[in-house]
C-alpha positions in Angstrom: 92.9 47.0 91.7 94.8 46.4 94.9 97.6 48.7 94.0 95.0 51.4 93.3 93.6 51.1 96.8 97.1 51.3 98.2 97.9 54.3 96.0 94.8 56.0 97.3 95.9 55.6 100.9 99.4 56.9 100.2 98.1 59.9 98.3 95.8 60.8 101.1 98.5 60.5 103.7 101.6 61.7 102.0 100.5 63.4 98.8 100.7 62.5 95.1 104.4 63.2 94.4 105.9 60.0 95.6 103.4 57.6 94.0 103.4 59.5 90.7 107.2 59.5 90.5 107.3 55.8 91.4 104.6 55.1 88.9 106.3 57.1 86.1 109.6 55.3 86.9 108.1 51.8 86.9 106.1 52.5 83.8 109.0 54.1 81.9 111.3 51.3 82.7 108.7 48.7 82.0 107.7 50.2 78.6 111.4 50.6 77.7 112.0 47.0 78.6 109.1 46.0 76.4 111.0 47.6 73.5 114.0 45.3 74.2 112.3 42.0 75.0 112.1 39.1 72.6 110.1 36.5 74.5 106.4 36.3 75.3 106.9 35.7 79.0 109.0 38.8 79.3 106.3 40.8 77.4 103.6 39.6 79.8 105.8 40.2 82.9 106.6 43.8 81.9 103.1 44.5 80.9 101.8 43.1 84.2 104.2 45.2 86.2 103.3 48.3 84.3 99.6 47.6 84.8 99.6 46.5 88.3 102.1 49.0 89.7 103.0 51.7 87.3 99.9 53.0 85.7 97.9 52.8 88.9 100.2 55.3 90.6 99.3 58.1 88.2 95.9 57.2 87.0 92.7 59.3 87.2 92.2 58.2 90.8 95.3 60.0 91.9 94.6 63.1 89.8 91.0 63.4 90.9 91.9 62.9 94.6 94.4 65.8 94.4 92.0 68.1 92.5 89.2 67.4 95.1 91.5 68.8 97.8 92.5 71.9 95.9 89.2 73.0 94.6 85.8 73.5 96.3 84.0 76.3 94.6 85.3 75.3 91.2 85.6 71.6 91.8 83.5 70.5 88.9 85.5 72.7 86.5 88.8 71.4 87.9 87.7 67.8 87.6 86.4 68.5 84.0 89.8 69.9 83.0 91.7 67.1 84.6 89.4 64.4 83.0 89.7 66.2 79.7 93.5 66.0 79.8 93.4 62.4 80.6 90.9 61.6 77.9 92.7 63.7 75.4 95.9 61.8 76.0 94.0 58.6 75.6 92.7 59.8 72.2 95.9 61.3 70.9 98.5 58.8 72.0 97.2 55.8 69.9 97.1 58.0 66.8 100.6 59.4 67.3 102.0 56.0 68.3 100.4 54.2 65.3 102.1 56.6 63.0 105.4 56.2 64.9 105.2 52.4 64.9 104.4 52.4 61.1 107.5 54.6 60.5 110.0 53.3 63.1 108.7 49.9 64.3 107.1 48.6 67.4 110.2 48.6 69.5 110.7 52.3 68.8 107.0 52.8 69.7 107.5 51.3 73.2 110.7 53.3 73.7 108.9 56.5 72.6 105.9 55.8 74.9 108.4 55.2 77.8 110.0 58.6 77.1 106.6 60.3 76.8 105.5 59.0 80.2 108.8 60.2 81.8 108.7 63.6 80.1 105.1 64.3 81.0 104.4 62.5 84.3 107.6 63.4 86.1 107.2 67.2 85.8 103.5 67.0 86.7 104.5 64.9 89.8 107.1 67.5 90.8 104.5 70.3 91.0 101.7 68.1 92.5 101.0 68.9 96.2 98.8 67.1 98.8 96.6 69.9 100.1 96.6 73.7 99.8 96.7 74.0 103.6 100.2 72.4 103.6 101.4 75.5 101.7 99.6 78.2 103.5 96.7 78.4 101.0 93.0 77.6 101.1 91.1 75.5 98.5 90.6 77.3 95.1 94.2 78.6 95.5 93.2 81.5 97.7 95.3 83.3 100.2 94.2 82.5 103.8 93.7 86.2 104.4 90.9 86.3 101.8 87.6 85.7 103.4 84.5 85.7 101.3 80.9 85.7 102.5 79.7 82.2 103.4 83.2 80.9 103.9 84.0 79.3 107.2 86.5 81.4 109.2 90.2 80.6 108.5 
């Protein structure tokens, strides 16, 4: 919980890229280490680090915070798509990993999950931006020269 609060502050000030990359790295290394470990205390330590640091840096809090800054008129739609992606991953990942673990074993399952996190989260983090204004845009990804009725002046 405390790392989530800290992540929220950093995302607001600096943007999502750094926290998401750090979270992906910590989670990827932690999950891969889980695939190598052979003692219960190492399992708990790796799992705690992934949970307390890694996952909190690219969780729905970070995604929703960024989407709220980029979308105003279509904020509900953007949040729905973002939440659907997160929920879909939560539904599909256990099914795929169960099949993988049945075939290749639990160590391969953790290694595959580590690779999945790095392959998915790192590219998303690289395109994530703090606010549209930082890039000469307005919310809803509009050019600043576009002015619609009811909009505040640029």
